LUMTIZA-296736 format. One record per residue: y, x negated, z of N, C-alpha, C in turn; residue in three letters. Coordinates in steps of 0.02 Angstrom, whole numbers, plus 50000, padded with zeros to 5 digits. Layout:
REM LUMTIZA-296736
YXZYXZYXZALA/...
This chain:
REM LUMTIZA-296736
499404995449996500064999949991500684994549992UNK/500974997949950501574993849945502204995250014UNK/502664990250028503054990850081503744991250059UNK/504054996250094504954996050080505234992150113UNK/505704987650078506154984450118506604988450154UNK/506764988950215507314990250252507994987350260UNK/508554990550245509124988550246509294987950320UNK/509354983450349509714981850425510264986050427UNK/510474991050486510844994550504511454989850511UNK/512284993150489512724988550506512894988350581UNK/513074980550607513234981150665513964983550670UNK/514174984950741514824987850752515364984450720UNK/515344977950716515804973350695515814974850608UNK/515344976250581515414975950505515424983750488UNK/515484988850533515574995650526516254996250500UNK/516475000550437517005000150406517325005250422UNK/517975005250447518425009650497518545015850446UNK/518715021550494518735027050451519405029050439UNK/519925024950459520615025550453520985019250471UNK/521545018250435521835011650441522535012450478UNK/522825006050513523425007350545523945008850502UNK/524395012150517525065012850470525735010650495UNK/526165011050479526955008450499527275014650514UNK/527775014250568528325018350579528875013150584UNK/529345014850532529715008750530529455001950516UNK/529684995950551529294990350562528594990850611UNK/528574995750642528094996350705527454999050681UNK/526914993550687526324993950666525824998950721UNK/525645004450684525245008950745524495006950736UNK/524295004950778523595001850793523205002950840UNK/522615007350856522275012450813522975017950783UNK/522735021950731523265026550708523045033650748UNK/523075031350810523055036950865523575038350911UNK/523865044550929524475044550955524385048851002UNK/524845046051075524825052551126525285054651125UNK/525295062551130525785067251128526255067351195UNK/527085069051162527225070451225527145077751261UNK/527005077951319526895084351341527465084751413UNK/527795089751422528105090851467527795091751527UNK/527805089251579527755090751664527005086551666UNK/526805081851614526285078551627526245070351607UNK/526485069551528526485062851507527025058851543UNK/526955058851608527425054151653527185046351648UNK/527435042451685527165035751696526465034451728UNK/526335038051763525515038351791525205039251753UNK/525345047251698524765046051651524745041551586UNK/525225040351588525295034451531525125027851553UNK/525075026751619524695018751642524145021151627UNK/523675026951659522935026451649522745026751573UNK/523075031051530522825030851457522885023451443UNK/523515018751453523535011851428522715007351470UNK/522565009451522521955006351559521355007051508UNK/521335014351498520775015451447520885012051389UNK/521305011851359521495010251283521275014951240UNK/521585013251187521485017351107521935020751095UNK/522515021651123523095025151085523555019151050UNK/523655020950993524275015850969524875017450968UNK/525095022551006525775025751033525825028451086UNK/525985028451124526285032951198526785036551192UNK/526865041251232527505044151218527735047951297UNK/528325048051310528645050551365528645057951374UNK/528615062251412528845068751428529545069451376UNK/529655075651356530225077351313530975076051369UNK/531535073451344531975072951382532565077251348UNK/532915082151393533385084751372534155081851378UNK/534415080051303534965075951294535465077151326UNK/535555083351318536225086251368536135086651427UNK/535695085751448535495084051528535705077651548UNK/535365073351504535455065751512536335062951505UNK/536595067051453537305064751465537625067351518UNK/537515073451545537745076051597537685071951653UNK/537105069251663536905065351726537365058951719UNK/537465057051660537895048951642538725051851665UNK/538835057551652539635059151673539685057851741UNK/539005061451771539195063551835538945057851890UNK/538615051051866538405046451886537845048351933UNK/537395052051907536805056251952536345050251917UNK/535675050351974535115047051950534785050551881UNK/534415047051853534105050351794533475052151810UNK/533175058651774532675062051794532025056851790UNK/531555060751826530775056751829530505056251749UNK/530625059651705530435059951655530555052951611UNK/530925048551644531165042551614530875036551664UNK/530335038851708530115035051757529645028551720UNK/529785023151735529495018451700529585015551642UNK/530165019351600530165018251529530435010151534UNK/530945008651572531125002251560530744996351578UNK/530044996451615529764990351635529224992251597UNK/528914996951571528174999751551528044994351486UNK/527204992851471527184990051408527334995051339UNK/527474991451290527534994951228527144992851177UNK/526974996651136527455002251110527525008951158UNK/528085011151159528215017151186528695021351150UNK/528555027751145529045033351101529495036751164UNK/530115038551165530385042851197530585047851152UNK/530375054951159530585060751142531185064951170UNK/531595067451130532275070451156532225076851114UNK/532865081551157532675089451112533575090051127UNK/533805093651094534525098351097534435099951030UNK/535275103151015535425105850949536035102750931UNK/536365097850970536865095350946536815088350921UNK/537115087050870536865079650817537315074750864UNK/537855076850881538255069850929537935069750990UNK/537765073751020537485073251083536615069651073UNK/536405071751020535745069051015535715060751000UNK/536325059250949536395054050928536605049350997UNK/536995050651027537215047851108536805044851133UNK/536295050551145535685048751198535225043351144UNK/535065044651103534715040251055534775033351050UNK/535415032751047535785025551042535705023651115UNK/535785024851170535605021751238534875021651244UNK/534485025551229533615024051239533545017451190UNK/533875017551132533775011151079533945005651110UNK/534505004951136534904998651159534754997351221UNK/534865001451273534864999851340534055000251349UNK/533745003651345533035005351368532535002451320UNK/532705001151257532344996351205531814999351184UNK/531725006751184531005010051165530855008151103UNK/530175009951089529985007351019530195011950965UNK/530135019150978530255022650941530655030450984UNK/531055033750937531445038350968531235044250922UNK/530965049050954530735055550933530985061650948UNK/531265064850887531595072350903531105077950904UNK/531115081150956530665087850947530945092650917UNK/530735095350874530955100250833530155105450847UNK/529695105050887529095108050891529045114750954UNK/529445111451006529255114551059529375123151053UNK/528925126751080528985134251060529165138851129UNK/529215135751186529325138151253529905142051242UNK/530095148651276530685151751264531195148551307UNK/531255144151365531735142251373532115135951329UNK/531805133951287531995128051246532165131951165UNK/531825136151150531925139351095532485145151117UNK/532395150451138532815157151143533445155351198UNK/533365151651249533975151051269534395144551260UNK/534105138851234534285132851213534395130951144UNK/534185137451101534145135851026533985129150994UNK/533535125551020533185119551007532415121750999UNK/532315114550993531315113650977531235117050910UNK/530805121350914530495124550853531025130950823UNK/531515131650873532055136750847532285134450786UNK/532485128550793532695124850725532465125650664UNK/531815125050665531365126550607531835132350554UNK/532145134750572532375140950529533155139450509UNK/533335132950532533965129350515533845122950484UNK/533485122050423533355115150399534015110150380UNK/534635114550382535205110950374535335105950444UNK/535275109950488535615108450546535075102750571UNK/534395102450562533885097350567534015091450538UNK/534275092150478534415087150440535165082750472UNK/535515086650481536195084250524536015079450588UNK/535575083550629535395079250694534875073250673UNK/534565073050623534105067250621534645061550599UNK/534995062550555535475058350501535805055950575UNK/536275059050614536445056250664536195051950715UNK/535475053450719535065049250769534875044050744UNK/534625043850679534485039050640535025031350629UNK/535585035150621536305029850617536295027350687UNK/536345032050728536505029250798535895024650826UNK/535285025150813534805020050843534635014550797UNK/534595014650742534595007650706534665001850732UNK/534144997450740533524997850681532895001950712UNK/532905002250793532325007550801532285013150760UNK/531545014650738531475020350703531485026750744UNK/531715031150701531695037150722531185043050692UNK/530745046150727530375051750702530405060050711UNK/530055063750684530345070150715529565073350716UNK/529475076850759528875080750770529025089450763UNK/528665093150719528895100050708528075105050706UNK/528215109850692527655115550686527735117650610UNK/527295121750587527195123950532527705129450520UNK/528135133150551528675135750528528715140450595UNK/529225146450610529435148450654528695154150665UNK/528545157750622528125162650623527585162250559UNK/526935164450567526575165250513526745167750434UNK/527205171950438527645173950371528235169250352UNK/528435164750393529035160750386528765154350385UNK/528235150950353527835144050365528235140950313UNK/528775135450326529195130650279529155123750291UNK/528605123250315528395115050340528445110550285UNK/528305111450215528425106350157529165106150151UNK/529475112650148530305110550139530565106650201UNK/530435108350266530545103650317530485096150308UNK/529635095350293529505089350295530115084150246UNK/530135088750184530655084550139531375083250162UNK/531475088550205532185086550245532135081150272UNK/531745080950317531465076150389531595068850345UNK/531265068550299531025061150249531835060350243UNK/532155064350193532765064450161533415062050199UNK/533265063750266533765062050307533675054850345UNK/533075053450350533025045550349532445044250413UNK/532145049450424531545049450492531045043550440UNK/530595040150510530205034950487529475037650489UNK/529485043250515528785047550503528845055350525UNK/528285058350516528315065150532527625068050565UNK/527625071550618527155074150640527125081250661UNK/526705084250623526585090850615525945094250654UNK/526195098750713525535103450742525505108150691UNK/524855110950693524595114750642524525122050672UNK/525065124350707525085131750727525945132250708UNK/526265139150714526825140850705527135142050790UNK/527745141950785528085142750858527815149850883UNK/527695154750833527555160550870526695160850903UNK/526475156950858525855155750888525745153950958UNK/526195149350986526235145951040525575141451031UNK/524985142851078524445140051075523795142651055UNK/523885148251033523385153551026523055151950947UNK/522365154450942522175152250874522085146650871UNK/521785144050816521635137850785522315133650736UNK/522365126850754522675123850707522505123450642UNK/522885123650594522725125850523522875117650497UNK/522425114550497522405106950471522535107150398UNK/522355112750363522395113250280523135113350257UNK/523515117650303524215117250297524495109650317UNK/524395107050363524565100250370524445095050309UNK/523775094450301523645089750244523985093550191UNK/524165098250175524575099550117525335098050093UNK/525535095950153526145092650174526215085950131UNK/525745081250139525665074250106525835072250054UNK/525685076550000526015077349924526765075549919UNK/526935078849964527645080749953528165075350002UNK/527945070750023528145065450068528065058350028UNK/528585055050014528635050049971528515042350002UNK/528705042150050528545035450099528245035250153UNK/528545041850192528385040250272527705042650300UNK/527465042850331526855042950364526605050350404UNK/526255053850395526025060150404525495060550475UNK/525715063650524525385062750581525145070550608UNK/524455072250600524225077750598524095079850695UNK/524295086350711524105086950778523825094050788UNK/523425094550837523245102850864522435101550867UNK/522215102950919521445105250920520965098150917UNK/521295093750944520815087950942520615085250991UNK/520025088851018519775088551081519175084951103UNK/519035080451039518365076651049518345069950996UNK/517985065051003518125058350947517735062050897UNK/517285066550902517005068850824517655073450789UNK/518055075650814518675080550788519035076450760UNK/519215069250781519725065350777519485061850707UNK/518755060450715518485057450635518515063550586UNK/518405069950601518275073650546518995074750516UNK/519535074550560520325074150532520425069150492UNK/520355062450494520415058650438519835059150390UNK/519175061050399518805062150347518995067450293UNK/519345071650314519285078650286520165081050261UNK/520575077950299521175079350283521745072950264UNK/522175074350233522595068150193523035067550260UNK/522935062350312523445061750350523375054650381UNK/523985050850393523875044750411523755042150481UNK/523905047450531523715046650602523605053750624UNK/523315052650688523315059450725523545057250806UNK/523795064250833524035064750882523725069450931UNK/523435067050986523015069751043523545073351092UNK/523595078751117523955082251149523425084851220UNK/523355091251220523175092851278522335092251313UNK/521975090551260521345088251277521345081551324UNK/521885078051319521815071351342522165072351417UNK/522325077051440522635080951512521965079551552UNK/521415081651530520755082051585520315075351552UNK/520455071451496520105066451467520455060851451UNK/520765058751490521285052151458520965046551438UNK/520335046651446519795041551404519575042351344UNK/519835051751304519775052651249520095047451185UNK/520655044251202520745039351142520425033751138UNK/520145032851192519755027051187519105027051149UNK/518775032751160518245037051115518345038851045UNK/518965040251055519115043050970519345036550941UNK/519595031050978519815024050933519105021450911UNK/518585021050956517945017450950517705021850875UNK/517745028850871517355031650824517605030950750UNK/518285030950759518715029150695518535022450667UNK/518435017850723518155011250695517505009150681UNK/517155014850698516475014050671516055011150722UNK/516275011350783516085006550839515685012250886UNK/515165008850936514905013950991515465018151039UNK/515385024651032515995028451074515715027951156UNK/516075024651196515935025151265515735031851284UNK/515395031451348515075038151377515695040951408UNK/515795047851434516115050751495516075046651553UNK/516575046251596516565043751661516075047051698UNK/515815043351743515205046551791515695051751851UNK/515335055151895515675058951932516085053651977UNK/515755047751998516145042252044516435039752008UNK/516595038151952517075035851923517645039451902UNK/517585045351900518205049951888518285051651956UNK/517945051452002518335051552087518815046452092UNK/518725039652066519025034652083519695034852031UNK/519605037551981520185038551934520665043951965UNK/520315047551984520835053652029521225050052090UNK/520915046152127521245042652184521775039052146UNK/521615033752093521965030152074522715033052038UNK/522595038852011523195043151982523635046052051UNK/523215048452106523725048852148524035044852187UNK/523865037352179524155032652222524765030452166UNK/524725031552114525365029552056525865035752064UNK/525535041852079526055046852094526415047452164UNK/526005042952204526195043552292526775038352287UNK/526585032752248527035027052253527825029852228UNK/527785032652180528495033752163528795041152190UNK/528465045352214528645052252249528625052652316UNK/528175046952341528215047952428527435052652423UNK/527455051852501526765056152527526705064652512UNK/527305067452545527335075352515527335077452467UNK/527945073752423528045075852356527445074652308UNK/527235069252328526575065452294526075070452287UNK/525965073452352525345077752363525445084152319UNK/526015085852328526045094452305526025091852225UNK/526475086052190526365086552126525765084952094UNK/525265082652137524685079952111524205086252109UNK/524575091352129523935097952116523785097652048UNK/524305098852001524255101551944523895096351887UNK/524045088951902523645083151878522955083451894UNK/522875086051950522085085751979521515092051951UNK/522115097151941521715102151911521385100351835UNK/521735097151802521605095451736520895092351725UNK/520875087551783520055083051790519555086251800UNK/519555093151827518965097351840518715100751791UNK/519035101251728518685104651673518045103251644UNK/517815108251645516975105351627516455103651668UNK/516785102651730516385100351790515995105551841UNK/515315104151853515155110451901515625112351955UNK/515735117051987516165119052028516935118352022UNK/517105118051955517685116451946518215122251961UNK/518175128551952518375133651973518575133852075UNK/518055132652095518275130752169518605124852180UNK/518575118652137518935113352148519735115652146UNK/519815118352080520545119452066520885124552137UNK/520465127452153520715135152196520935130852271UNK/520515125252285520615120952338521155115852317UNK/521265114252277521665108052274522425110052244UNK/522455116052225522975120052204523405121752275UNK/523285120152336523525123152390523565115752437UNK/523505109052415523665104052460524315102852475UNK/524575099452533525215097952546525225091452569UNK/524665088952592524715080952618524215077752582UNK/524095070752590523755066352565523055067052596UNK/522975068352658522365069752700522075075452666UNK/522365080552646521995088252624521775085252553UNK/522265081252517522005078552444521225074552450UNK/521345069452496520795066152497520035070152506UNK/520235075452566519715080152586519335083652538UNK/519835086152489519605090852441519225086152375UNK/519555079752371519195075052329518545073452331UNK/518445070752413517795067852421517225074452425UNK/517535080452434517025085952436516775087852371UNK/517175087052329516975089452240516965082852206UNK/517025077352221516775071152177516585066452233UNK/515795068352261515775063152322515415056252284UNK/515775052552329515515046352310515005043152323UNK/
């Protein structure tokens, strides 16, 4: 009987990457996986944990209210905790800003670029929450005003140069007002260095599924700047699928990373064709919770740190046995001792 010569499997180092690094202005994004800015969550403590796991080519702060930033400057008040750690932490790092006044946005962007020396200034045109849209006429509200968006971007680009300026949008205000292709051309024409698109409309909020076909359809209308897709990327497999099936240069991971900050490392390995590291064990996740709390406590002190840790701790429990009971107990903690007690009970060492 004849034998068939077997071709040896490729080693991880020989595996062909599924996606390549790309540039935002002069900044190389490698791996092409970005951490999304999320209000109330992506502070220094979270970003530090993501950095320790690795796998994110660009991290981002929580979004900063530009008008509030200027007010604090004028009143010589302390700047908000949304800029906690920005001056000292490792780069690359993006800071996202929002408002609807071109001059105000430019003033804040210039400060971030020159004084804080951030890697990227990102403009939020995607936030759908009422406080930002209806009350402040900002975020995704501006998707109905492309000309205004262009003015804002032009002002910020001029003020921040040579620091690159990017924009994050949604598909449109509503399902019958999808105008992302037109908006993308405005964004590029105004001088932005990259565009991120969340595959839902403002009216969708976070309901339903992100429409990656519509995200991908934007790419042919961009002349030079990279397109970054965002929405429903909750596993390494989904990140791989996004690169394989859609015309995007990069992807942005958002809500799924709040309960899995190691997702970036898993996605990075998968995209590079390397073995995907497993989820942490219960003991490892316990140690991660304690580490996260220590970072928060060092910044805010014992009492405030314990209260703030409630929402972060709740994220970690998702998918774990007893998650509901854990969230029920951790949501009421007021002291470090109470936090340690709850963690020890549900994440035994």
